[in-house]
C-alpha positions as CSV (number, residue, x, y, z in Angstrom):
1,M,-0.3,0.3,0.3
2,Q,1.9,3.5,-1.2
3,K,0.9,6.4,1.1
4,I,1.2,9.2,-1.8
5,A,1.6,13.5,-1.6
6,L,0.6,15.5,-4.0
7,V,3.1,18.2,-4.5
8,G,1.8,21.3,-6.4
9,C,-1.7,21.7,-6.9
10,G,-1.8,24.4,-10.2
11,M,-3.5,22.9,-13.7
12,M,-1.1,19.7,-13.6
13,G,-1.8,19.3,-10.3
14,K,-5.7,19.7,-10.6
15,V,-5.0,16.9,-13.4
16,H,-3.3,14.6,-11.1
17,F,-5.5,15.0,-8.2
18,N,-9.0,14.1,-10.3
19,A,-7.2,11.0,-11.8
20,Y,-6.0,9.2,-8.6
21,S,-10.3,10.1,-7.6
22,L,-10.9,8.1,-10.7
23,L,-8.6,5.2,-9.5
24,G,-10.8,4.9,-6.4
25,K,-8.1,3.0,-3.3
26,S,-6.8,0.2,-4.6
27,G,-3.3,0.0,-4.0
28,F,-2.4,3.5,-2.6
29,E,-4.0,6.5,-0.4
30,L,-3.6,9.7,-1.1
31,K,-2.4,11.2,2.1
32,Y,-1.6,14.6,1.7
33,I,-1.7,17.5,-0.2
34,S,0.5,20.8,-0.7
35,D,1.0,23.7,-2.3
36,V,3.3,26.9,-2.1
37,I,-0.1,29.0,-1.7
38,E,-2.1,27.5,1.1
39,E,-5.4,28.6,-0.2
40,R,-5.6,26.6,-3.7
41,A,-4.5,23.6,-1.9
42,E,-6.8,23.7,0.6
43,K,-10.0,24.3,-1.9
44,L,-8.6,21.2,-3.8
45,S,-8.9,19.5,-0.7
46,E,-12.6,20.4,0.2
47,T,-13.3,18.1,-2.8
48,S,-11.7,14.7,-1.6
49,A,-12.7,13.4,2.3
50,G,-9.8,12.5,4.2
51,V,-7.2,14.3,2.1
52,R,-5.2,17.0,4.3
53,V,-3.0,19.8,3.7
54,A,0.6,19.6,4.6
55,D,3.5,21.4,4.1
56,F,6.7,20.0,2.2
57,E,8.9,20.1,4.8
58,D,6.3,18.1,7.0
59,I,5.8,15.4,4.4
60,L,9.5,15.0,3.6
61,Y,9.3,13.2,7.3
62,D,6.4,11.6,7.1
63,E,7.9,8.4,7.7
64,E,4.4,6.9,6.7
65,I,4.6,8.5,3.0
66,T,6.2,6.1,0.7
67,M,5.7,8.3,-2.6
68,L,5.3,11.7,-4.0
69,D,3.7,13.2,-6.7
70,I,5.5,16.3,-8.0
71,C,3.1,19.2,-10.1
72,T,5.2,21.8,-9.3
73,P,6.9,24.2,-12.0
74,T,9.9,22.4,-14.6
75,Y,12.8,24.9,-12.2
76,E,11.3,23.4,-8.6
77,H,11.5,19.8,-9.9
78,K,15.4,19.0,-8.9
79,D,15.3,20.3,-5.4
80,M,12.0,18.2,-4.5
81,V,12.9,15.5,-6.2
82,I,17.0,15.0,-4.8
83,A,14.9,15.9,-0.8
84,A,12.3,13.2,-1.5
85,A,14.8,11.2,-2.5
86,E,17.3,11.4,0.4
87,R,14.5,10.9,2.6
88,G,13.8,7.1,0.7
89,K,10.6,8.5,-0.7
90,N,9.3,7.4,-4.3
91,V,9.1,9.7,-6.7
92,F,6.5,10.2,-9.7
93,C,7.6,13.9,-11.1
94,E,5.6,15.8,-13.9
95,K,7.6,15.9,-17.5
96,P,10.0,17.7,-17.9
97,I,12.3,16.0,-15.5
98,A,14.9,19.0,-15.1
99,L,16.0,22.0,-17.3
100,K,19.3,21.0,-17.1
101,I,21.5,18.0,-18.8
102,E,23.5,18.1,-15.2
103,D,20.3,18.5,-12.7
104,S,18.5,15.4,-14.5
105,Y,21.5,13.3,-14.2
106,E,22.1,14.2,-10.5
107,M,18.2,13.0,-9.8
108,V,18.6,10.1,-11.6
109,K,21.9,9.2,-9.6
110,I,21.0,10.4,-6.1
111,C,17.4,8.4,-6.7
112,K,19.4,4.8,-7.5
113,M,22.2,5.4,-4.5
114,N,19.1,5.8,-2.1
115,G,17.4,2.4,-3.7
116,V,14.0,5.0,-4.6
117,K,12.0,4.9,-8.2
118,L,11.6,7.7,-10.5
119,G,9.2,7.8,-12.8
120,I,8.4,10.7,-15.6
121,G,5.0,12.1,-16.7
122,H,5.6,11.9,-20.4
123,V,1.9,11.2,-20.6
124,T,1.7,10.9,-24.1
125,R,3.0,6.8,-23.8
126,Y,-0.9,6.4,-22.3
127,F,-2.9,8.0,-24.3
128,P,-4.7,5.4,-26.4
129,E,-4.3,6.7,-29.8
130,Y,-0.2,6.9,-29.4
131,V,-0.4,3.1,-28.0
132,K,-2.3,2.1,-30.7
133,N,0.2,3.3,-33.3
134,L,3.0,2.4,-31.8
135,E,1.5,-1.5,-31.9
136,I,0.7,-0.8,-34.7
137,V,4.6,0.0,-36.3
138,K,5.5,-2.5,-34.2
139,S,3.7,-5.3,-35.3
140,G,5.1,-4.2,-39.4
141,E,2.0,-3.4,-40.7
142,I,3.2,-0.6,-41.9
143,G,6.7,-1.8,-43.0
144,K,9.4,-0.2,-41.7
145,P,9.0,3.2,-40.3
146,V,10.8,6.2,-42.5
147,M,9.0,9.6,-41.5
148,A,7.1,11.1,-39.1
149,R,4.9,14.3,-38.9
150,M,3.9,15.7,-35.7
151,Y,1.7,18.8,-34.2
152,R,1.0,19.6,-30.4
153,G,-0.1,23.0,-29.9
154,G,-2.9,25.4,-28.8
155,V,-3.2,28.7,-26.8
156,F,-0.5,30.1,-24.2
157,P,-0.8,28.5,-20.8
158,L,-2.1,31.5,-18.9
159,R,-1.5,32.0,-15.4
160,R,-3.3,33.3,-12.2
161,P,-1.9,35.8,-11.5
162,E,-0.1,36.9,-14.9
163,S,2.7,38.0,-12.9
164,D,3.5,34.7,-12.2
165,N,3.3,32.9,-15.4
166,W,6.9,31.0,-15.0
167,F,5.9,29.6,-19.0
168,N,6.7,33.2,-19.7
169,D,10.4,32.7,-18.8
170,V,12.7,30.3,-20.8
171,E,14.9,29.9,-17.5
172,K,12.0,28.7,-16.0
173,S,9.8,26.7,-18.5
174,G,12.3,26.0,-21.3
175,G,10.0,27.6,-23.9
176,V,7.6,25.5,-26.0
177,I,10.3,23.3,-27.5
178,V,11.3,21.6,-23.6
179,D,7.8,21.9,-21.6
180,L,5.6,21.2,-24.8
181,S,7.5,19.2,-27.8
182,I,9.2,17.3,-25.5
183,H,6.4,15.0,-25.4
184,D,6.7,14.2,-29.6
185,I,10.1,13.9,-29.0
186,D,9.9,11.1,-26.4
187,F,7.5,9.2,-28.8
188,S,9.9,10.1,-31.5
189,R,12.2,7.9,-29.6
190,Q,9.7,4.8,-28.9
191,L,9.2,4.7,-32.3
192,F,12.9,5.2,-34.2
193,G,15.4,4.9,-31.7
194,E,18.2,7.2,-31.0
195,V,18.1,10.5,-32.6
196,K,21.5,11.6,-34.7
197,S,21.1,15.1,-35.4
198,I,18.6,18.3,-35.1
199,D,17.4,20.9,-36.8
200,A,15.0,23.3,-35.3
201,R,13.8,27.0,-35.6
202,S,11.8,29.2,-32.9
203,A,9.5,32.0,-33.7
204,K,7.4,34.8,-31.2
205,L,3.7,34.8,-32.9
206,S,2.0,36.6,-29.4
207,Y,3.2,39.5,-27.6
208,K,-0.1,39.7,-25.8
209,N,0.3,36.3,-24.0
210,C,3.7,35.5,-25.0
211,P,6.3,38.8,-24.2
212,E,9.1,37.1,-23.3
213,N,9.2,33.8,-24.0
214,F,9.4,32.3,-28.1
215,D,5.9,30.7,-28.5
216,H,6.0,28.5,-32.0
217,S,8.7,26.2,-32.8
218,M,9.6,23.7,-35.7
219,V,12.0,20.9,-35.2
220,L,13.2,18.3,-37.5
221,L,15.3,15.5,-35.9
222,R,17.1,12.9,-38.0
223,F,17.4,9.6,-36.5
224,K,20.7,7.0,-36.3
225,D,18.6,4.5,-38.6
226,G,17.7,7.1,-41.2
227,A,14.4,7.9,-40.5
228,I,13.2,11.8,-39.8
229,V,10.5,13.5,-37.9
230,H,9.1,16.6,-38.1
231,I,7.6,18.2,-35.4
232,E,6.1,21.2,-34.6
233,G,4.9,22.7,-31.4
234,A,2.9,26.1,-30.3
235,W,1.5,28.0,-27.4
236,S,0.6,30.6,-30.4
237,Q,-3.2,30.0,-31.2
238,P,-5.4,32.3,-30.6
239,T,-7.5,32.6,-27.4
240,A,-10.8,32.2,-29.2
241,I,-10.0,28.9,-31.2
242,P,-12.9,26.5,-30.1
243,T,-10.4,23.4,-28.7
244,G,-8.0,24.9,-27.5
245,F,-5.6,23.0,-27.7
246,K,-5.1,20.1,-30.7
247,T,-2.3,16.8,-31.4
248,S,-2.1,15.0,-34.8
249,F,0.3,12.7,-36.0
250,E,1.6,11.2,-39.6
251,I,3.8,7.7,-39.6
252,Y,5.0,6.4,-42.7
253,G,6.1,3.1,-43.5
254,T,6.8,1.3,-46.6
255,K,4.2,-0.5,-46.9
256,G,1.4,2.2,-45.2
257,M,1.0,5.1,-42.9
258,V,-0.9,5.9,-40.1
259,D,-2.6,9.1,-39.5
260,Y,-4.1,11.0,-36.0
261,D,-6.2,14.2,-35.8
262,S,-7.7,14.9,-32.4
263,E,-9.6,17.1,-34.0
264,K,-11.7,15.1,-36.8
265,S,-14.1,13.1,-35.9
266,T,-12.7,9.9,-37.0
267,T,-9.6,10.4,-35.3
268,F,-7.7,7.5,-36.0
269,K,-6.8,5.9,-40.1
270,L,-4.3,3.1,-40.5
271,Y,-3.5,3.1,-44.7
272,T,-1.6,0.0,-46.3
273,S,-0.8,0.0,-49.7
274,V,1.3,-2.8,-51.1
275,D,0.0,-5.6,-52.8
276,S,-3.6,-5.4,-51.7
277,P,-4.6,-1.8,-50.4
278,E,-6.2,-1.4,-47.5
279,Y,-8.0,1.6,-45.2
280,S,-9.8,1.3,-41.9
281,S,-10.7,4.3,-39.4
282,M,-11.5,3.9,-35.9
283,N,-11.9,6.2,-32.7
284,V,-9.6,5.5,-29.8
285,T,-11.2,6.5,-26.4
286,G,-12.2,5.7,-23.3
287,V,-9.4,5.9,-20.9
288,N,-8.2,8.7,-19.0
289,P,-4.0,8.4,-19.5
290,Y,-3.3,10.5,-16.5
291,A,-5.0,8.1,-14.3
292,L,-3.6,5.0,-16.4
293,E,0.1,6.3,-15.9
294,I,-0.6,7.3,-12.2
295,E,-1.5,3.7,-12.1
296,S,1.6,1.8,-13.7
297,F,4.0,3.7,-11.3
298,I,2.0,2.7,-8.4
299,D,1.9,-1.0,-9.7
300,A,5.6,-1.2,-10.3
301,L,6.3,0.2,-7.0
302,N,4.0,-2.4,-4.8
303,N,4.9,-5.1,-7.2
304,N,8.7,-4.3,-7.6
305,K,8.3,-3.9,-11.4
306,E,10.0,-1.4,-14.2
307,I,9.2,2.1,-14.1
308,M,8.4,3.4,-17.9
309,P,9.3,6.1,-18.5
310,N,11.6,6.3,-15.8
311,G,14.4,9.0,-15.1
312,T,17.3,7.8,-17.5
313,E,14.0,8.2,-20.3
314,G,13.3,11.7,-18.9
315,L,16.8,12.6,-19.5
316,E,16.9,11.5,-23.2
317,A,14.1,13.2,-23.7
318,L,15.0,16.4,-22.4
319,K,18.5,15.9,-24.3
320,I,17.3,16.5,-27.4
321,A,14.5,19.2,-26.3
322,L,17.6,21.2,-24.9
323,A,19.8,20.2,-28.4
324,A,16.7,21.7,-30.2
325,N,17.0,24.7,-28.2
326,L,20.4,25.1,-28.7
327,S,19.8,24.8,-32.6
328,A,16.8,27.4,-32.6
329,R,19.0,29.7,-30.5
330,E,22.3,29.7,-33.5
331,Q,20.2,28.4,-36.5
332,R,22.9,25.5,-36.9
333,T,22.4,21.4,-37.2
334,V,23.4,20.2,-33.7
335,Y,24.9,16.7,-33.0
336,M,23.8,14.6,-30.2
337,K,27.6,14.0,-29.5
338,E,27.2,17.3,-28.5
339,L,25.3,17.0,-25.1
340,S,26.8,13.9,-23.6
341,F,27.4,14.2,-20.1
342,N,29.4,12.1,-18.4
343,D,29.5,11.3,-14.5
């Protein structure tokens, strides 16, 4: 039985809090929630009987707590993960793992030294459309995957109060590539393996919502096996658009392709075109991916299973995202070997 504390009650903290309510009480108990804005935590706790509000330091020294779910801003991840690990707490940390390669490496190292598990919230791995696509690609149904195009974007993540908008500070959020496109970077690694080089460009399309940070990016990944992936990320959509957020991908193989678009009524399509052309479509729905990723982490703790994605996977995705930032900043091709970090 895992005794859990949720740290951070902002946008993602609320998403995780709701996910726990969907899971019931099987194998865990959400004991505490915590936030630097105590009123925010108090308000959230009122919606669930038995969940108490506590300070982060008090949580660390509660011997009953076996797992921390960290949903604080990215620039706070490192110190909180390390503090939890040094007190023997397992940690599920929202993505991205951190903002620097060195910090991420230290987080992974200290968790291993203290014998605790570290999971990273690359939740795309639990969205049914992405799970289904990975199954199709791995089965060989579309042949050898050779290229892909991915999009993820919407309106800028505004904060209240606006003066506390850390997304607008690239030193605190990493920008649209590190905070948003990192999902598609992680997914691309699942499909195509290791990245060889990156070309990226970024732009500022909104001076009102995002006055300091860039808010639109395009990243071209070249993989060691020759595959190419184009990733577009946007915080720049008008605030009046109907859905507010959209994801899509096209995966091309030597025998067919997979097409997904979250805005279409039939979201998922499979085409095969060798010998006997076929076409099929479906809506892959029905589960809460945030509940699934948390449930998977808890199950791994309860049954001593491998964590995936773990801290190392989070580190590898961050390396690529930071290489993309470097490429966009210097407007040149960046090779992954430039970002190596050794103990």
